[in-house]
C-alpha positions as CSV (number, residue, x, y, z in Angstrom):
1,X,-18.4,25.0,14.6
2,X,-21.5,26.4,12.1
3,X,-23.0,24.8,9.2
4,X,-25.5,25.2,7.0
5,X,-29.3,23.7,8.1
6,X,-31.5,24.1,4.7
7,X,-34.7,25.3,5.1
8,X,-37.4,25.5,1.6
9,X,-39.0,27.6,0.9
10,X,-39.5,27.7,-3.4
11,X,-42.5,29.3,-3.3
12,X,-42.6,29.5,-6.9
13,X,-42.7,25.8,-7.6
14,X,-45.4,23.5,-7.1
15,X,-44.5,20.8,-4.2
16,X,-46.0,17.5,-4.9
17,X,-44.5,15.4,-2.4
18,X,-42.9,16.0,1.1
19,X,-41.3,13.0,2.1
20,X,-39.3,12.3,5.3
21,X,-36.2,13.5,3.9
22,X,-37.1,14.5,0.3
23,X,-39.3,17.3,-1.1
24,X,-40.3,16.7,-4.6
25,X,-41.3,19.8,-7.1
26,X,-43.2,19.2,-10.5
27,X,-41.8,21.4,-13.1
28,X,-44.1,20.1,-16.0
29,X,-41.7,17.7,-17.9
30,X,-39.5,16.8,-15.2
31,X,-39.2,16.9,-11.5
32,X,-37.2,18.7,-9.2
33,X,-35.8,16.5,-6.0
34,X,-34.3,18.0,-2.9
35,X,-32.7,16.4,0.0
36,X,-33.2,18.1,3.2
37,X,-31.6,18.2,6.0
38,X,-34.1,16.3,7.8
39,X,-33.5,12.6,9.8
40,X,-35.9,9.9,10.5
41,X,-35.3,6.9,12.7
42,X,-38.0,4.1,13.0
43,X,-40.1,5.8,10.1
44,X,-40.7,8.9,12.6
45,X,-38.8,12.5,11.4
46,X,-36.8,13.8,14.2
47,X,-37.4,17.3,15.3
48,X,-33.9,18.0,14.9
49,X,-32.3,18.2,11.3
50,X,-28.2,17.3,10.8
51,X,-26.7,19.9,9.1
52,X,-25.3,19.4,5.5
53,X,-26.7,15.8,5.5
54,X,-28.9,16.8,2.5
55,X,-25.9,17.8,0.4
56,X,-23.8,14.4,1.3
57,X,-26.8,12.2,0.6
58,X,-27.1,13.6,-3.0
59,X,-23.5,13.6,-3.6
60,X,-23.2,9.7,-2.7
61,X,-26.4,9.3,-4.9
62,X,-24.9,11.3,-7.7
63,X,-21.7,9.2,-7.2
64,X,-23.8,5.7,-7.1
65,X,-25.9,7.1,-10.0
66,X,-23.0,7.2,-12.6
67,X,-21.3,3.8,-11.4
68,X,-24.4,2.0,-12.0
69,X,-25.9,3.3,-15.4
70,X,-23.8,-0.4,-16.8
71,X,-26.6,-2.4,-14.9
72,X,-29.5,0.0,-15.0
73,X,-30.7,3.8,-16.0
74,X,-31.7,5.9,-13.8
75,X,-33.9,9.4,-13.2
76,X,-31.5,11.4,-13.1
77,X,-31.4,14.5,-15.8
78,X,-29.2,17.0,-14.1
79,X,-27.6,17.6,-10.8
80,X,-25.8,21.0,-11.8
81,X,-28.4,23.7,-11.7
82,X,-27.0,25.4,-14.0
83,X,-28.7,23.2,-16.2
84,X,-32.2,23.5,-14.3
85,X,-34.9,25.5,-16.1
86,X,-35.4,28.9,-15.9
87,X,-38.1,29.1,-13.2
88,X,-35.6,27.2,-10.3
89,X,-32.5,30.1,-11.2
90,X,-33.6,32.2,-8.6
91,X,-33.6,29.2,-6.1
92,X,-30.0,28.1,-7.2
93,X,-28.4,29.2,-3.8
94,X,-30.7,26.6,-1.9
95,X,-30.4,24.4,-4.8
96,X,-27.0,23.6,-5.4
97,X,-25.3,20.6,-4.0
98,X,-28.4,19.1,-2.3
99,X,-31.3,18.7,-5.4
100,X,-31.3,16.8,-8.8
101,X,-33.9,17.6,-11.8
102,X,-35.2,13.9,-12.6
103,X,-37.6,12.3,-14.9
104,X,-41.0,11.5,-14.2
105,X,-41.2,8.0,-13.3
106,X,-44.2,5.7,-12.0
107,X,-42.8,4.5,-8.4
108,X,-43.3,0.6,-8.0
109,X,-45.0,0.1,-4.9
110,X,-42.5,-1.9,-2.9
111,X,-38.8,-1.0,-1.4
112,X,-36.4,-3.4,-2.9
113,X,-34.6,-4.7,0.1
114,X,-31.0,-6.9,-0.1
115,X,-29.5,-7.9,2.9
116,X,-25.9,-9.4,2.6
117,X,-25.6,-9.6,6.3
118,X,-28.0,-10.4,9.3
119,X,-28.6,-7.2,11.2
120,X,-31.5,-4.7,12.0
121,X,-35.2,-6.4,11.8
122,X,-33.8,-9.1,9.7
123,X,-31.5,-10.6,12.7
124,X,-35.0,-9.7,15.2
125,X,-36.9,-11.8,12.5
126,X,-33.9,-14.6,12.5
127,X,-34.1,-15.2,16.1
128,X,-38.0,-15.7,16.4
129,X,-38.2,-17.9,13.1
130,X,-35.2,-18.7,11.7
131,X,-36.0,-16.9,8.2
132,X,-36.3,-13.6,6.9
133,X,-39.1,-12.7,4.6
134,X,-40.2,-16.1,4.5
135,X,-36.4,-16.9,3.7
136,X,-35.0,-20.0,5.7
137,X,-31.6,-19.0,6.4
138,X,-28.7,-21.4,7.7
139,X,-28.9,-22.3,11.6
140,X,-26.6,-20.9,14.1
141,X,-25.6,-17.3,12.7
142,X,-24.5,-14.8,15.3
143,X,-25.6,-11.1,14.7
144,X,-24.0,-9.3,12.0
145,X,-22.7,-12.5,10.2
146,X,-21.9,-12.4,6.4
147,X,-25.0,-14.3,4.7
148,X,-24.0,-17.4,2.3
149,X,-25.4,-14.9,-0.3
150,X,-27.2,-11.8,-0.4
151,X,-31.0,-12.2,-0.2
152,X,-34.0,-9.7,-1.7
153,X,-36.4,-9.0,1.5
154,X,-38.9,-6.6,0.1
155,X,-41.1,-4.5,2.2
156,X,-43.9,-2.6,1.6
157,X,-43.9,1.5,1.0
158,X,-46.3,2.9,3.5
159,X,-47.0,6.9,3.6
160,X,-47.2,6.4,7.3
161,X,-45.9,4.5,9.7
162,X,-43.5,1.5,9.4
163,X,-43.2,-0.5,6.1
164,X,-43.6,-4.3,6.2
165,X,-41.5,-6.8,5.5
166,X,-43.1,-9.0,2.7
167,X,-42.2,-12.3,0.8
168,X,-41.2,-12.6,-2.3
169,X,-44.6,-14.4,-3.5
170,X,-46.6,-11.3,-1.7
171,X,-44.3,-8.8,-4.2
172,X,-45.4,-10.9,-7.1
173,X,-48.8,-10.4,-6.2
174,X,-48.6,-6.9,-6.0
175,X,-46.7,-6.1,-9.4
176,X,-46.7,-9.2,-11.3
177,X,-44.0,-12.1,-12.0
178,X,-42.2,-10.5,-14.9
179,X,-41.7,-7.2,-13.0
180,X,-40.8,-8.6,-9.6
181,X,-37.8,-11.1,-11.2
182,X,-36.7,-8.1,-12.8
183,X,-36.4,-5.8,-9.9
184,X,-34.8,-8.6,-7.9
185,X,-32.3,-9.5,-10.2
186,X,-31.4,-5.7,-10.2
187,X,-31.3,-5.4,-7.0
188,X,-29.2,-7.9,-6.5
189,X,-26.7,-7.1,-9.1
190,X,-26.7,-3.2,-7.6
191,X,-25.7,-4.5,-4.2
192,X,-23.0,-6.7,-5.4
193,X,-21.7,-4.0,-7.5
194,X,-22.0,-1.6,-5.0
195,X,-20.4,-3.9,-2.1
196,X,-17.5,-4.7,-3.9
197,X,-16.8,-1.1,-4.8
198,X,-17.2,-0.2,-1.2
199,X,-15.2,-3.0,0.6
200,X,-12.2,-1.2,-1.5
201,X,-12.6,2.2,0.2
202,X,-12.8,0.1,3.9
203,X,-16.8,0.3,3.9
204,X,-19.2,-2.8,4.4
205,X,-22.5,-2.4,2.9
206,X,-24.3,-4.9,5.7
207,X,-28.0,-4.0,3.7
208,X,-29.8,-1.5,1.3
209,X,-32.7,-0.9,-0.3
210,X,-33.7,0.5,-3.5
211,X,-36.6,2.0,-5.3
212,X,-37.4,1.5,-9.0
213,X,-39.9,3.2,-11.2
214,X,-41.3,2.7,-14.6
215,X,-40.8,5.1,-17.5
216,X,-42.8,3.7,-20.2
217,X,-41.6,-0.1,-20.1
218,X,-38.4,0.7,-18.9
219,X,-37.9,-0.4,-15.2
220,X,-35.2,2.6,-13.9
221,X,-33.7,3.2,-10.8
222,X,-35.3,6.3,-8.3
223,X,-34.9,8.2,-5.4
224,X,-31.4,7.5,-3.7
225,X,-28.5,4.8,-3.9
226,X,-26.0,3.0,-1.4
227,X,-26.6,6.1,1.0
228,X,-26.3,6.3,4.7
229,X,-29.8,6.9,4.7
230,X,-30.7,4.0,2.8
231,X,-27.9,1.4,4.1
232,X,-26.0,0.3,7.1
233,X,-22.6,1.4,6.5
234,X,-20.2,-0.6,8.8
235,X,-16.0,0.4,8.6
236,X,-14.6,-2.5,7.5
237,X,-11.4,-2.4,9.8
238,X,-13.7,-3.0,13.0
239,X,-16.3,-5.3,11.4
240,X,-16.5,-8.6,14.3
241,X,-19.5,-10.2,14.0
242,X,-21.8,-11.6,17.1
243,X,-22.5,-8.0,18.1
244,X,-23.6,-5.0,16.6
245,X,-21.3,-3.1,14.5
246,X,-20.0,0.5,14.6
247,X,-21.5,2.5,11.8
248,X,-21.1,5.9,9.3
249,X,-25.0,5.6,9.0
250,X,-28.2,6.6,11.0
251,X,-27.8,3.4,13.5
252,X,-25.8,5.9,15.8
253,X,-29.5,7.9,15.9
254,X,-31.5,4.6,16.4
255,X,-29.0,3.6,19.2
256,X,-29.3,6.9,21.0
257,X,-32.9,6.4,20.6
258,X,-33.0,3.2,21.9
259,X,-31.5,4.5,25.1
260,X,-34.5,6.2,25.9
261,X,-38.0,5.7,27.2
262,X,-39.6,6.4,24.0
263,X,-42.4,4.5,22.0
264,X,-41.6,5.2,18.4
265,X,-44.4,6.9,17.5
266,X,-44.3,11.1,17.0
267,X,-43.4,13.2,18.3
268,X,-40.0,12.3,18.4
269,X,-37.4,13.5,21.3
270,X,-35.1,16.0,20.6
271,X,-31.3,15.2,19.9
272,X,-28.9,16.1,21.8
273,X,-26.1,18.8,20.3
274,X,-23.3,15.7,20.2
275,X,-25.3,13.6,18.6
276,X,-26.6,15.6,15.6
277,X,-22.6,16.7,14.9
278,X,-21.6,12.9,15.5
279,X,-24.2,11.8,12.9
280,X,-22.7,14.8,10.4
281,X,-19.2,13.6,10.7
282,X,-20.5,9.8,10.3
283,X,-22.1,10.9,6.9
284,X,-19.2,13.0,5.8
285,X,-16.8,10.3,6.6
286,X,-18.9,7.7,4.2
287,X,-18.8,10.3,1.5
288,X,-15.0,10.5,1.9
289,X,-14.7,7.0,2.2
290,X,-16.7,5.8,-0.7
291,X,-15.9,8.7,-3.1
292,X,-12.7,10.2,-2.4
293,X,-14.2,13.4,-2.2
294,X,-14.7,16.1,0.3
295,X,-18.3,17.7,0.2
296,X,-19.2,20.5,-2.5
297,X,-20.5,23.3,-1.2
């Protein structure tokens, strides 16, 4: 089955950032953020895109931005291409479904990670030290166990290479105590609300990361929210502690890459067609489970 793959060629617009997944264009008093079909793993961009992935991520983020408005404002101006500035109209077919017109904000230099379950790098840290980002955890936890309460485990935001886990004290040193306390509280509150809503739809959100920015003195939510790119999504029906879990996220790609003799530095190996298609299906399933809707074309 053929699926469309996004190719960015917006020559009339000014590209200001090409991230691992998102391209950002400056429109003067606003930004245009486009979710491409690129996929990264271990902070390395894969050579093969996942068709329609950018549309899925955008639709999920729009869903969560709306749900979280009672907790925190966000950068969204519009996700409707008909409401974009005139200069964007010629690209409407490309932008529809995978882009957002957003406010300009000053991004905070930390990733706000929340973990409700012990998995991934948190599990590896726990095995070595009994703690994650300086937070001591109970003894005897198994892989994928639910934590007694969700924990805030921030990290750096590296332009290249791997983000580095840091303590809350280091976060305070970088952005100041009032701001650090605020984004910690917001992160935990958003995660709590998100996990409660997701569990009703049969999805466990094991962990996630948020990005915040400043518009004047106001802290707002930016980038993406509770997507399969920024979170671990586990099917509730098959959840069982003591092992790795089935997932609706890019852990599937990570697991495939772990089976190879690859040192997790560029260039990344090509992904087989079945891995690409299965990843697309997992992301699509996450969208349908969470929102109850199919992908908007």
